[in-house]
C-alpha positions, 0 to 999 in steps of 0.5 A, spaced: 516 480 523 512 485 518 505 488 522 500 491 518 496 496 521 490 497 516 484 495 512 480 489 510 474 489 505 470 486 501 471 488 493 465 487 489 469 488 482 464 489 476 467 490 469 464 494 464 464 497 457 466 504 460 467 507 466 460 511 467 459 519 468 455 522 473 448 520 472 450 515 467 447 507 468 452 502 464 450 495 465 454 488 466 452 482 465 455 479 473 460 481 478 465 478 483 466 479 490 474 478 493 477 480 499 481 486 499 483 493 503 489 496 503 492 493 509 490 486 507 492 487 500 499 489 503 499 484 508 497 479 502 503 481 498 508 481 504 506 474 505 507 472 498 514 475 498 516 470 504 515 475 510 513 473 516 506 478 517 501 479 522 494 483 520 492 488 525 484 491 524 477 490 524 471 487 521 465 485 522 461 479 525 459 477 518 460 473 512 464 478 508 469 478 514 470 471 515 472 470 508 477 476 508 480 473 515 480 466 512 484 468 506 489 471 510 490 465 514 491 461 508 497 465 506 500 464 513 498 470 516 497 472 523 490 475 524 489 474 531 490 481 531 483 483 527 478 484 531 470 484 530 465 489 530 459 488 533 455 493 530 459 495 523 459 491 517 465 489 514 468 494 509 466 494 502 469 497 496 465 497 490 470 497 483 468 498 476 473 496 471 473 498 464 474 492 460 478 495 455 483 499 459 484 496 465 482 503 468 478 503 474 473 507 479 472 505 486 468 507 492 469 505 499 464 504 504 468 503 511 464 500 515 468 496 521 475 499 519 473 506 522 472 502 529 480 500 528 484 503 534 492 503 535 490 499 542 489 493 538 498 493 537 501 491 543 508 495 545 512 488 545 511 487 537 514 494 536 521 492 537 527 494 532 527 488 529 520 489 526 517 493 520 509 496 521 506 498 515 500 503 515 495 506 510 490 511 510 483 507 511 482 507 518 482 513 522 488 517 522 489 518 529 489 511 530 495 511 524 499 517 528 498 513 535 501 506 532 507 511 529 508 514 535 509 507 539 513 504 534 518 510 534 519 509 541 519 502 541 524 502 535 520 499 530 520 502 522 515 504 519 512 505 512 506 509 511 502 509 504 499 515 504 493 512 500 487 515 499 490 522 500 490 525 506 494 531 510 499 529 515 501 532 521 509 535 521 510 531 527 508 525 525 512 524 518 519 527 523 517 520 526 516 515 520 522 512 516 519 511 509 514 514 505 510 511 500 506 516 495 503 517 488 505 523 484 498 527 486 499 524 493 506 527 494 504 534 491 498 534 496 503 533 502 508 538 500 502 543 499 500 542 506 507 542 509 508 549 505 513 546 501 515 548 493 511 543 489 516 541 484 514 539 477 520 534 477 518 527 481 526 526 483 526 534 485 519 533 489 521 526 493 527 531 495 523 536 498 519 531 502 525 527 504 529 533 506 525 536 510 522 530 514 528 526 514 526 520 511 525 515 505 521 518 500 518 513 494 514 517 489 511 511 485 509 513 478 504 508 475 507 505 468 513 510 469 516 506 474 518 510 481 523 514 484 525 515 491 530 520 495 534 517 502 534 521 508 539 525 507 536 529 502 542 527 497 541 520 494 535 518 489 533 513 485 529 511 479 526 505 477 522 503 471 516 499 470 516 492 469 513 491 462 507 486 461 503 484 455 497 485 457 493 490 463 488 487 465 486 491 472 490 496 475 487 496 482 492 491 486 498 495 483 499 500 488 498 495 494 502 490 491 508 495 490 508 496 497 507 490 500 513 487 496 517 493 498 516 492 505 519 485 505 524 487 501 526 492 506 524 487 512 529 482 508 535 487 509 534 489 502 537 496 499 533 502 497 533 500 490 533 493 490 526 494 494 524 499 489 526 494 483 522 488 487 515 493 488 516 495 481 516 488 479 510 486 483 506 491 482 506 490 474 505 483 475 498 484 479 496 488 473 496 481 469 489 478 473 483 481 476 482 482 484 487 485 488 489 479 493 488 474 487 492 477 481 499 478 486 505 474 485 509 469 489 516 471 491 519 466 486 516 469 479 517 476 482 525 474 482 524 470 475 522 477 472 527 482 476 531 479 470 527 483 466 527 490 469 533 495 468 538 496 474 535 502 478 539 508 476 542 513 482 541 520 481 544 526 485 539 531 488 
């Protein structure tokens, strides 16, 4: 089973003629509200990829929270680990989407997510057969506590450092997989006092070797690179080409969810990267971080259009 410890929100999506600059008011005729949150998004994608998934987090005692939970349950995700706050609303993300490019700006009000606690994760679901996936939209110290518990109980761990924030070296040392984008990778390297490489593969090598983990760096339309814990074996995977980009909001979460599902199913690192790449690209075809996620069959159908992973010595 994949246990996702993370955020749940409602996304208010507003399509605009162009992204606003400071002090500018941009008019849009309407908006849509959809379930989101990086934790819920990744859980949703992992479930659509065929994995058994349990979600752990917090929502408010409100209509937004009910809608978020109902959407997860429709995908067969176990949501008994999601608590309801008595005094905080469900988290809310306001997303402005450029109607021409699909690029976005996001402001997140954390709400009940900030009451998420590692105590919600029982030790008996942290055995060696399970995998725990986390992001950075809940209190960071609670993530560190879950990683510590998983490390002691044998569960594999994936941390997607998004949004970017410092991670203690002792936490990284207990981690199995680190997923970051280029900017996040550079920030982590700087915090650790490591040399910041201009080449993404070399940067992944620095982080993998220093922390004895698998480091995956996503590169948007340029795909992804990864280096295994030995610090010697690297892989690069291209992005799947799609005809039209509608909304990039959920691409990173789709990559993470599909990657986790593939790893949990026993696929190799390069296979999991290709699976994540296909899922991430396909998620850009529609609006909404969860509604746009492709199912397992569609992802596998498009894998034939994605070049094989390239092995690189680092």
